[in-house]
TORTORLUM-687040 format. One record per atom (N, C-alpha, C): residue number from 1; x, y, z. Coordinates in Angstrom, 2 decimals. Layout:
N
+--------+---------+---------+---------+
| drense |      c1 |      c2 |      c3 |
+--------+---------+---------+---------+
|    NUM |       X |       Y |       Z |
...
+--------+---------+---------+---------+
***
This chain:
58
+--------+---------+---------+---------+
| drense |      c1 |      c2 |      c3 |
+--------+---------+---------+---------+
|      1 |   38.58 |   26.68 |  -12.07 |
|      1 |   39.37 |   26.93 |  -10.87 |
|      1 |   38.53 |   27.48 |   -9.72 |
|      2 |   37.35 |   28.00 |  -10.03 |
|      2 |   36.48 |   28.46 |   -8.95 |
|      2 |   36.12 |   27.31 |   -8.02 |
|      3 |   35.96 |   26.13 |   -8.61 |
|      3 |   35.62 |   24.95 |   -7.79 |
|      3 |   36.75 |   24.66 |   -6.80 |
|      4 |   37.98 |   24.81 |   -7.23 |
|      4 |   39.12 |   24.58 |   -6.34 |
|      4 |   39.11 |   25.57 |   -5.18 |
|      5 |   38.79 |   26.80 |   -5.47 |
|      5 |   38.71 |   27.82 |   -4.41 |
|      5 |   37.64 |   27.44 |   -3.40 |
|      6 |   36.49 |   26.99 |   -3.88 |
|      6 |   35.41 |   26.58 |   -2.98 |
|      6 |   35.82 |   25.39 |   -2.12 |
|      7 |   36.50 |   24.43 |   -2.73 |
|      7 |   36.94 |   23.24 |   -1.99 |
|      7 |   37.94 |   23.63 |   -0.91 |
|      8 |   38.88 |   24.48 |   -1.27 |
|      8 |   39.89 |   24.92 |   -0.29 |
|      8 |   39.25 |   25.73 |    0.84 |
|      9 |   38.21 |   26.48 |    0.51 |
|      9 |   37.50 |   27.23 |    1.55 |
|      9 |   36.83 |   26.28 |    2.54 |
|     10 |   36.25 |   25.20 |    2.04 |
|     10 |   35.63 |   24.23 |    2.91 |
|     10 |   36.67 |   23.57 |    3.82 |
|     11 |   37.82 |   23.25 |    3.24 |
|     11 |   38.90 |   22.67 |    4.05 |
|     11 |   39.30 |   23.63 |    5.17 |
|     12 |   39.45 |   24.90 |    4.82 |
|     12 |   39.84 |   25.90 |    5.80 |
|     12 |   38.81 |   25.99 |    6.93 |
|     13 |   37.53 |   26.00 |    6.55 |
|     13 |   36.48 |   26.09 |    7.57 |
|     13 |   36.52 |   24.91 |    8.53 |
|     14 |   36.77 |   23.73 |    7.99 |
|     14 |   36.85 |   22.54 |    8.85 |
|     14 |   38.04 |   22.64 |    9.80 |
|     15 |   39.16 |   23.11 |    9.29 |
|     15 |   40.34 |   23.26 |   10.16 |
|     15 |   40.09 |   24.33 |   11.23 |
|     16 |   39.40 |   25.37 |   10.84 |
|     16 |   39.07 |   26.42 |   11.80 |
|     16 |   38.14 |   25.87 |   12.90 |
|     17 |   37.16 |   25.10 |   12.51 |
|     17 |   36.25 |   24.49 |   13.49 |
|     17 |   37.00 |   23.52 |   14.40 |
|     18 |   37.95 |   22.80 |   13.83 |
|     18 |   38.75 |   21.88 |   14.64 |
|     18 |   39.50 |   22.64 |   15.73 |
|     19 |   39.97 |   23.82 |   15.38 |
|     19 |   40.71 |   24.62 |   16.36 |
|     19 |   39.80 |   25.15 |   17.46 |
|     20 |   38.52 |   25.35 |   17.13 |
|     20 |   37.60 |   25.95 |   18.09 |
|     20 |   36.76 |   24.94 |   18.87 |
|     21 |   36.64 |   23.73 |   18.33 |
|     21 |   35.77 |   22.71 |   18.93 |
|     21 |   36.61 |   21.52 |   19.37 |
|     22 |   37.16 |   21.60 |   20.57 |
|     22 |   38.08 |   20.56 |   21.03 |
|     22 |   37.40 |   19.20 |   21.18 |
|     23 |   36.11 |   19.19 |   21.51 |
|     23 |   35.41 |   17.92 |   21.67 |
|     23 |   35.28 |   17.16 |   20.35 |
|     24 |   35.11 |   17.90 |   19.27 |
|     24 |   34.89 |   17.26 |   17.97 |
|     24 |   36.08 |   17.45 |   17.03 |
|     25 |   37.24 |   17.80 |   17.59 |
|     25 |   38.43 |   18.07 |   16.78 |
|     25 |   38.76 |   16.92 |   15.81 |
|     26 |   38.75 |   15.66 |   16.26 |
|     26 |   39.06 |   14.58 |   15.31 |
|     26 |   38.10 |   14.54 |   14.12 |
|     27 |   36.82 |   14.79 |   14.39 |
|     27 |   35.83 |   14.81 |   13.31 |
|     27 |   36.16 |   15.90 |   12.30 |
|     28 |   36.40 |   17.12 |   12.79 |
|     28 |   36.65 |   18.24 |   11.88 |
|     28 |   37.96 |   18.07 |   11.13 |
|     29 |   38.97 |   17.50 |   11.77 |
|     29 |   40.22 |   17.26 |   11.05 |
|     29 |   40.04 |   16.20 |    9.97 |
|     30 |   39.23 |   15.19 |   10.24 |
|     30 |   38.95 |   14.18 |    9.22 |
|     30 |   38.20 |   14.81 |    8.05 |
|     31 |   37.26 |   15.68 |    8.36 |
|     31 |   36.54 |   16.37 |    7.30 |
|     31 |   37.50 |   17.24 |    6.47 |
|     32 |   38.41 |   17.92 |    7.14 |
|     32 |   39.40 |   18.76 |    6.44 |
|     32 |   40.27 |   17.92 |    5.52 |
|     33 |   40.66 |   16.74 |    5.98 |
|     33 |   41.47 |   15.86 |    5.14 |
|     33 |   40.70 |   15.40 |    3.90 |
|     34 |   39.41 |   15.17 |    4.07 |
|     34 |   38.59 |   14.79 |    2.90 |
|     34 |   38.54 |   15.93 |    1.89 |
|     35 |   38.36 |   17.15 |    2.39 |
|     35 |   38.33 |   18.30 |    1.48 |
|     35 |   39.70 |   18.51 |    0.82 |
|     36 |   40.76 |   18.26 |    1.56 |
|     36 |   42.10 |   18.39 |    0.99 |
|     36 |   42.29 |   17.39 |   -0.16 |
|     37 |   41.81 |   16.17 |    0.04 |
|     37 |   41.90 |   15.16 |   -1.02 |
|     37 |   41.07 |   15.56 |   -2.23 |
|     38 |   39.92 |   16.15 |   -1.98 |
|     38 |   39.09 |   16.63 |   -3.09 |
|     38 |   39.82 |   17.71 |   -3.87 |
|     39 |   40.53 |   18.57 |   -3.17 |
|     39 |   41.30 |   19.62 |   -3.84 |
|     39 |   42.39 |   18.99 |   -4.72 |
|     40 |   43.08 |   18.00 |   -4.19 |
|     40 |   44.12 |   17.34 |   -4.98 |
|     40 |   43.51 |   16.64 |   -6.20 |
|     41 |   42.36 |   16.03 |   -6.02 |
|     41 |   41.67 |   15.39 |   -7.14 |
|     41 |   41.26 |   16.42 |   -8.20 |
|     42 |   40.81 |   17.57 |   -7.75 |
|     42 |   40.40 |   18.63 |   -8.68 |
|     42 |   41.60 |   19.15 |   -9.47 |
|     43 |   42.74 |   19.30 |   -8.81 |
|     43 |   43.95 |   19.74 |   -9.50 |
|     43 |   44.37 |   18.71 |  -10.54 |
|     44 |   44.32 |   17.44 |  -10.17 |
|     44 |   44.68 |   16.37 |  -11.11 |
|     44 |   43.72 |   16.36 |  -12.30 |
|     45 |   42.43 |   16.54 |  -12.05 |
|     45 |   41.44 |   16.57 |  -13.12 |
|     45 |   41.73 |   17.72 |  -14.08 |
|     46 |   42.05 |   18.86 |  -13.52 |
|     46 |   42.36 |   20.04 |  -14.34 |
|     46 |   43.55 |   19.77 |  -15.26 |
|     47 |   44.61 |   19.17 |  -14.72 |
|     47 |   45.79 |   18.90 |  -15.54 |
|     47 |   45.51 |   17.83 |  -16.59 |
|     48 |   44.70 |   16.84 |  -16.25 |
|     48 |   44.32 |   15.83 |  -17.25 |
|     48 |   43.57 |   16.48 |  -18.40 |
|     49 |   42.64 |   17.39 |  -18.07 |
|     49 |   41.89 |   18.08 |  -19.11 |
|     49 |   42.81 |   18.94 |  -19.97 |
|     50 |   43.73 |   19.63 |  -19.35 |
|     50 |   44.68 |   20.46 |  -20.11 |
|     50 |   45.54 |   19.60 |  -21.02 |
|     51 |   46.04 |   18.51 |  -20.51 |
|     51 |   46.88 |   17.63 |  -21.31 |
|     51 |   46.09 |   17.02 |  -22.46 |
|     52 |   44.84 |   16.66 |  -22.21 |
|     52 |   44.01 |   16.09 |  -23.27 |
|     52 |   43.74 |   17.13 |  -24.35 |
|     53 |   43.51 |   18.36 |  -23.96 |
|     53 |   43.28 |   19.44 |  -24.92 |
|     53 |   44.51 |   19.65 |  -25.80 |
|     54 |   45.70 |   19.59 |  -25.20 |
|     54 |   46.94 |   19.74 |  -25.96 |
|     54 |   47.11 |   18.60 |  -26.95 |
|     55 |   46.79 |   17.39 |  -26.52 |
|     55 |   46.90 |   16.22 |  -27.42 |
|     55 |   45.92 |   16.33 |  -28.58 |
|     56 |   44.72 |   16.80 |  -28.30 |
|     56 |   43.71 |   16.95 |  -29.35 |
|     56 |   44.10 |   18.05 |  -30.34 |
|     57 |   44.79 |   19.08 |  -29.85 |
|     57 |   45.19 |   20.20 |  -30.72 |
|     57 |   46.37 |   19.82 |  -31.62 |
|     58 |   47.16 |   18.82 |  -31.20 |
|     58 |   48.35 |   18.46 |  -31.95 |
|     58 |   48.07 |   17.58 |  -33.15 |
+--------+---------+---------+---------+
***
């Protein structure tokens, strides 16, 4: 879960930069969306691993 925290921190930083850098706002928002997708992928990976562990234990 530490990885998820790091990913979400990167997303936050990109959104913060988007708010402060009006010239490059589209770039920073696109970067934030990429980090958001990485976070969703990380959550999905975590649940797949948990489900696989439960299946192996049964």
